[in-house]
Phi, psi and omega in degrees: 000136179294143180304326179294318178298319178296319183293324184264359183306314180298321178295315180297322179299318179294328182274348185078020180262166179224159173270151180225137176304143183308318183290345180256007185291154176251164182304330182276352179286155178261120181270125178254140181252151177227120181051044175082358182243145175302128185248313185201150174252147179246128177256113179279152178292144177286155180301328181289340182266320186220111177275169177302319180294320177301320179293320177297315180297315179299321178295318179292320177299317179296319181293321182270351174079029178184164176291142186305316183294339183268356182285157174291166179302316180298319179288329174295320177297319178296320178300316179298317179299314180297317179295323177296315180300330183266004174088014183300328186271002172270349180277150180302132181060027181299312182296315181298317182292320178293318178301315179298316180296325180280339185078032179230175179276164174300321179304317179296317178299315178298321176298317177299318180295317179292326179298323180290327181281331183230076184296000000 
């Protein structure tokens, strides 16, 4: 594995992207150079595979150390707070999508949001 690919692996994992050998790259891949030479291509996830909200949820799951539906109530509340801070609820159908990801109702998500505003 090229040193550049090793260095960016954690970032790519968070983004849902992968490295591709230069000779196997597609037109939509991003070609990265190392010391003036093509080193590795990066294949970004397609919009149909990973939405912005999916990436936000994946980031919060990584930060909290578990899948959202499996978290304790307190951690679900923390997840909602983190997602709000990162703009998840400004996205279309954000509340509905987060509720589904958490395994709770929209009403519960709104309660979590209101709890943060009025402790």
